[in-house]
N, CA, C and O of each residue as an XYZ file, in Angstrom:
356
protein
N      34.431    127.545      4.898
C      34.450    126.110      5.068
C      35.520    125.530      4.153
O      35.648    125.930      2.995
N      36.269    124.605      4.675
C      37.304    123.938      3.887
C      36.773    122.559      3.492
O      36.369    121.770      4.346
N      36.781    122.280      2.174
C      36.330    120.975      1.712
C      37.439    120.288      0.935
O      38.332    120.931      0.383
N      37.357    118.978      0.908
C      38.352    118.159      0.204
C      37.623    117.397     -0.885
O      36.612    116.745     -0.627
N      38.144    117.482     -2.118
C      37.556    116.779     -3.251
C      38.586    115.855     -3.863
O      39.764    116.202     -3.954
N      38.146    114.676     -4.283
C      39.022    113.760     -5.001
C      38.974    114.105     -6.484
O      37.896    114.304     -7.045
N      40.134    114.175     -7.114
C      40.245    114.420     -8.547
C      40.335    113.054     -9.222
O      41.390    112.421     -9.202
N      39.240    112.600     -9.817
C      39.200    111.263    -10.400
C      39.982    111.163    -11.702
O      40.357    110.062    -12.104
N      40.237    112.286    -12.370
C      40.986    112.265    -13.621
C      42.487    112.187    -13.387
O      43.171    111.388    -14.026
N      42.998    112.993    -12.496
C      44.438    113.078    -12.262
C      44.891    112.357    -11.004
O      46.089    112.193    -10.773
N      43.952    111.937    -10.210
C      44.299    111.297     -8.943
C      44.623    112.340     -7.889
O      44.896    113.496     -8.213
N      44.595    111.949     -6.677
C      44.906    112.869     -5.593
C      43.689    113.632     -5.116
O      42.564    113.398     -5.559
N      43.945    114.541     -4.209
C      42.872    115.329     -3.615
C      43.185    116.812     -3.726
O      44.343    117.213     -3.843
N      42.139    117.609     -3.688
C      42.239    119.065     -3.759
C      41.468    119.625     -2.579
O      40.355    119.183     -2.294
N      42.054    120.595     -1.892
C      41.347    121.263     -0.804
C      40.979    122.669     -1.229
O      41.795    123.401     -1.789
N      39.728    123.039     -0.952
C      39.209    124.354     -1.328
C      38.644    125.058     -0.113
O      38.109    124.431      0.802
N      38.773    126.368     -0.121
C      38.117    127.199      0.890
C      36.911    127.825      0.193
O      37.070    128.616     -0.736
N      35.696    127.468      0.644
C      34.472    127.938      0.007
C      33.476    128.409      1.057
O      33.568    128.062      2.234
N      32.525    129.208      0.593
C      31.438    129.672      1.449
C      30.426    128.535      1.577
O      29.895    128.060      0.572
N      30.160    128.105      2.790
C      29.272    126.963      2.992
C      27.839    127.232      2.550
O      27.090    126.290      2.293
N      27.446    128.493      2.458
C      26.083    128.847      2.035
C      25.986    129.058      0.526
O      24.896    129.299      0.006
N      27.115    128.970     -0.185
C      27.131    129.173     -1.639
C      26.540    127.968     -2.359
O      26.491    126.861     -1.823
N      26.092    128.213     -3.592
C      25.588    127.133     -4.430
C      26.759    126.217     -4.804
O      27.873    126.705     -4.998
N      26.539    124.930     -4.907
C      27.641    124.005     -5.222
C      28.390    124.320     -6.527
O      29.549    123.931     -6.670
N      27.761    125.006     -7.466
C      28.482    125.333     -8.701
C      29.644    126.292     -8.459
O      30.500    126.453     -9.329
N      29.685    126.925     -7.298
C      30.830    127.787     -6.989
C      32.113    126.967     -6.866
O      33.211    127.518     -6.945
N      31.983    125.658     -6.674
C      33.144    124.773     -6.647
C      33.857    124.822     -8.001
O      35.086    124.843     -8.061
N      33.080    124.840     -9.082
C      33.661    124.889    -10.429
C      34.478    126.162    -10.609
O      35.598    126.117    -11.117
N      33.923    127.291    -10.196
C      34.640    128.563    -10.317
C      35.918    128.557     -9.495
O      36.941    129.079     -9.938
N      35.871    127.977     -8.314
C      37.058    127.905     -7.455
C      38.137    127.037     -8.109
O      39.320    127.375     -8.056
N      37.736    125.919     -8.725
C      38.692    125.054     -9.415
C      39.316    125.778    -10.606
O      40.497    125.588    -10.897
N      38.534    126.603    -11.294
C      39.069    127.397    -12.409
C      40.066    128.433    -11.894
O      41.126    128.622    -12.490
N      39.734    129.099    -10.800
C      40.637    130.091    -10.209
C      41.972    129.465     -9.817
O      43.018    130.105     -9.922
N      41.933    128.232     -9.374
C      43.154    127.532     -8.958
C      43.926    126.973    -10.149
O      45.035    126.466     -9.980
N      43.357    127.058    -11.350
C      44.028    126.558    -12.542
C      43.901    125.056    -12.740
O      44.624    124.477    -13.551
N      43.001    124.425    -12.018
C      42.822    122.979    -12.133
C      41.835    122.591    -13.230
O      41.811    121.441    -13.669
N      41.029    123.541    -13.668
C      40.054    123.315    -14.739
C      40.204    124.467    -15.720
O      40.195    125.634    -15.329
N      40.343    124.127    -17.008
C      40.515    125.184    -18.014
C      39.168    125.807    -18.370
O      38.114    125.308    -17.977
N      39.223    126.892    -19.114
C      37.981    127.555    -19.521
C      37.233    126.749    -20.570
O      36.075    127.046    -20.865
N      37.870    125.743    -21.134
C      37.236    124.868    -22.118
C      36.695    123.585    -21.492
O      36.287    122.660    -22.194
N      36.698    123.547    -20.161
C      36.223    122.371    -19.440
C      35.193    122.776    -18.394
O      35.137    123.925    -17.956
N      34.400    121.822    -18.018
C      33.549    121.963    -16.849
C      33.745    120.695    -16.026
O      34.450    119.781    -16.455
N      33.143    120.635    -14.877
C      33.294    119.444    -14.051
C      31.937    118.927    -13.604
O      30.970    119.676    -13.466
N      31.903    117.638    -13.386
C      30.775    116.991    -12.731
C      31.289    116.654    -11.350
O      32.362    116.066    -11.215
N      30.548    117.012    -10.331
C      30.991    116.687     -8.981
C      29.831    116.071     -8.212
O      28.661    116.296     -8.525
N      30.173    115.318     -7.235
C      29.207    114.631     -6.394
C      29.951    113.671     -5.496
O      31.115    113.898     -5.166
N      29.293    112.607     -5.100
C      29.947    111.627     -4.236
C      30.323    110.404     -5.066
O      29.713    110.119     -6.097
N      31.327    109.698     -4.597
C      31.763    108.493     -5.302
C      31.839    107.322     -4.335
O      32.546    107.385     -3.329
N      31.120    106.268     -4.635
C      31.183    105.102     -3.762
C      32.395    104.210     -4.046
O      32.819    103.445     -3.179
N      32.954    104.307     -5.261
C      34.009    103.372     -5.652
C      35.261    104.042     -6.212
O      36.191    103.348     -6.624
N      35.307    105.364     -6.237
C      36.487    106.056     -6.744
C      36.558    106.136     -8.257
O      37.562    106.596     -8.800
N      35.504    105.695     -8.957
C      35.481    105.751    -10.426
C      34.259    106.490    -10.955
O      34.360    107.250    -11.918
N      33.109    106.269    -10.334
C      31.870    106.889    -10.770
C      31.506    108.038     -9.851
O      31.907    108.080     -8.688
N      30.731    108.977    -10.403
C      30.252    110.094     -9.595
C      28.736    110.047     -9.579
O      28.099    109.940    -10.626
N      28.167    110.126     -8.396
C      26.725    110.196     -8.252
C      26.355    111.630     -7.893
O      26.863    112.189     -6.921
N      25.482    112.208     -8.673
C      25.028    113.585     -8.462
C      24.261    113.671     -7.149
O      23.497    112.770     -6.804
N      24.471    114.759     -6.426
C      23.760    115.010     -5.171
C      22.971    116.305     -5.338
O      23.573    117.368     -5.492
N      21.646    116.245     -5.311
C      20.865    117.480     -5.419
C      20.957    118.281     -4.122
O      20.245    118.004     -3.157
N      21.836    119.267     -4.113
C      22.064    120.078     -2.915
C      21.955    121.553     -3.287
O      22.457    121.973     -4.329
N      21.310    122.325     -2.446
C      21.147    123.756     -2.690
C      22.356    124.555     -2.210
O      22.602    125.663     -2.686
N      23.108    123.990     -1.266
C      24.292    124.673     -0.743
C      25.442    123.671     -0.606
O      25.235    122.458     -0.608
N      26.629    124.200     -0.490
C      27.795    123.342     -0.279
C      27.681    122.633      1.062
O      28.113    121.489      1.202
N      27.107    123.302      2.035
C      26.901    122.694      3.352
C      26.063    121.413      3.242
O      26.366    120.422      3.906
N      25.014    121.423      2.412
C      24.179    120.237      2.220
C      24.945    119.128      1.500
O      24.793    117.949      1.821
N      25.771    119.514      0.526
C      26.593    118.545     -0.195
C      27.549    117.843      0.763
O      27.689    116.621      0.718
N      28.202    118.604      1.620
C      29.142    118.043      2.596
C      28.405    117.178      3.612
O      28.904    116.123      4.001
N      27.226    117.612      4.044
C      26.447    116.822      5.006
C      26.069    115.472      4.406
O      26.146    114.449      5.087
N      25.661    115.458      3.135
C      25.313    114.191      2.485
C      26.544    113.294      2.371
O      26.467    112.089      2.611
N      27.670    113.887      2.005
C      28.919    113.136      1.891
C      29.287    112.496      3.231
O      29.669    111.327      3.283
N      29.172    113.255      4.292
C      29.492    112.741      5.630
C      28.509    111.654      6.065
O      28.901    110.651      6.661
N      27.234    111.865      5.761
C      26.199    110.908      6.156
C      26.378    109.564      5.461
O      26.204    108.513      6.079
N      26.724    109.598      4.177
C      26.859    108.358      3.414
C      28.283    107.805      3.425
O      28.540    106.721      2.903
N      29.201    108.557      4.023
C      30.614    108.156      4.108
C      31.227    107.930      2.724
O      32.001    106.995      2.516
N      30.862    108.811      1.779
C      31.410    108.772      0.425
C      32.126    110.101      0.174
O      31.573    111.158      0.477
N      33.326    110.069     -0.364
C      34.048    111.319     -0.594
C      33.420    112.136     -1.732
O      32.854    111.582     -2.675
N      33.534    113.452     -1.622
C      33.124    114.339     -2.704
C      34.209    114.283     -3.769
O      35.396    114.387     -3.460
N      33.805    114.121     -5.010
C      34.763    113.939     -6.102
C      34.358    114.773     -7.299
O      33.230    115.257     -7.389
N      35.315    114.936     -8.233
C      34.979    115.610     -9.479
C      35.729    115.000    -10.641
O      36.786    114.391    -10.476
N      35.164    115.174    -11.814
C      35.755    114.697    -13.066
C      35.531    115.783    -14.122
O      34.463    116.393    -14.179
N      36.544    116.015    -14.954
C      36.489    117.052    -15.986
C      35.794    116.554    -17.256
O      35.892    115.382    -17.620
N      35.088    117.480    -17.920
C      34.455    117.201    -19.209
C      34.648    118.416    -20.112
O      34.574    119.551    -19.640
N      34.894    118.194    -21.407
C      35.057    119.337    -22.320
C      33.718    120.045    -22.528
O      32.654    119.426    -22.525
N      33.808    121.353    -22.706
C      32.631    122.136    -23.065
C      32.555    122.126    -24.574
O      33.480    122.594    -25.238
N      31.485    121.608    -25.127
C      31.333    121.506    -26.576
C      31.007    122.875    -27.171
O      30.395    123.717    -26.514
N      31.422    123.088    -28.426
C      31.130    124.342    -29.096
C      32.354    125.216    -29.252
O      32.345    126.177    -30.021
N      33.413    124.886    -28.523
C      34.651    125.650    -28.669
C      35.492    125.020    -29.769
O      35.761    123.819    -29.752
N      35.899    125.835    -30.713
C      36.785    125.340    -31.759
C      38.225    125.500    -31.351
O      38.568    126.394    -30.577
N      39.057    124.645    -31.864
C      40.496    124.777    -31.552
C      41.076    125.835    -32.461
O      40.853    125.828    -33.672
N      41.809    126.729    -31.871
C      42.428    127.817    -32.652
C      43.878    127.528    -32.923
O      44.558    128.329    -33.564
């Protein structure tokens, strides 16, 4: 399944190829593989009604996340957050 996510931090959109039956956290791993999220960051993803805030969607699969996004006509978005506990070297 190909999904499109809005990057609220940098602007623009990102397209990912993901397994529709996978848990939504696999989106984070895919973003890391693409080099869009560092190992010192994680992301919050969900739907955005206004392009600034993210509302969490309790979904067991990516397919459910996309279905909710389509039903509510809100794009799936993500925003980066630092992972605490890492010291700067």
